[in-house]
C-alpha positions as CSV (number, residue, x, y, z in Angstrom):
1,M,-20.5,-14.0,21.7
2,K,-20.8,-13.5,18.0
3,K,-18.7,-15.4,15.5
4,F,-17.6,-14.4,12.0
5,T,-15.6,-16.2,9.5
6,I,-13.9,-14.2,6.7
7,T,-11.3,-15.2,4.1
8,K,-9.0,-12.4,3.2
9,K,-5.8,-11.7,1.2
10,I,-3.1,-10.2,3.3
11,A,-2.5,-6.6,2.3
12,K,0.6,-4.5,2.6
13,H,0.9,-1.2,4.5
14,G,4.4,0.2,4.1
15,S,6.7,-2.7,5.3
16,Q,3.9,-4.4,7.3
17,A,1.5,-7.1,6.3
18,I,-2.0,-6.3,7.5
19,I,-5.5,-7.8,7.4
20,V,-8.3,-5.3,6.5
21,I,-11.6,-5.9,8.2
22,P,-14.6,-5.6,5.9
23,R,-16.7,-2.4,6.4
24,V,-19.8,-4.5,6.8
25,L,-18.5,-5.5,10.3
26,E,-17.7,-1.9,11.3
27,N,-20.6,-1.7,13.8
28,E,-19.7,-5.1,15.4
29,L,-15.9,-4.5,15.6
30,K,-15.6,-0.9,17.0
31,P,-12.2,0.3,18.3
32,G,-11.6,-1.1,21.7
33,T,-13.5,-4.3,21.0
34,I,-11.5,-7.4,22.1
35,V,-11.5,-10.2,19.5
36,K,-9.9,-13.6,19.3
37,V,-8.0,-14.2,16.0
38,S,-7.1,-17.6,14.6
39,L,-5.3,-17.8,11.2
40,D,-5.3,-20.8,8.8
41,V,-3.1,-20.3,5.7
42,V,-5.1,-21.6,2.8
43,G,-2.9,-20.5,-0.1
44,G,0.6,-19.2,-0.6
45,A,1.7,-15.8,-1.9
46,S,2.6,-15.7,-5.6
47,K,5.3,-13.4,-6.9
């Protein structure tokens, strides 16, 4: 099992909030790969 830690700003795609995975992980996280995701909110959204 490999473990990666990334810190990302939540993006918007239409009306949905999404997390974009960095391209550098593209070979490790191919479509169909099962991952465990845990989210810790470290900052609030500013408007």
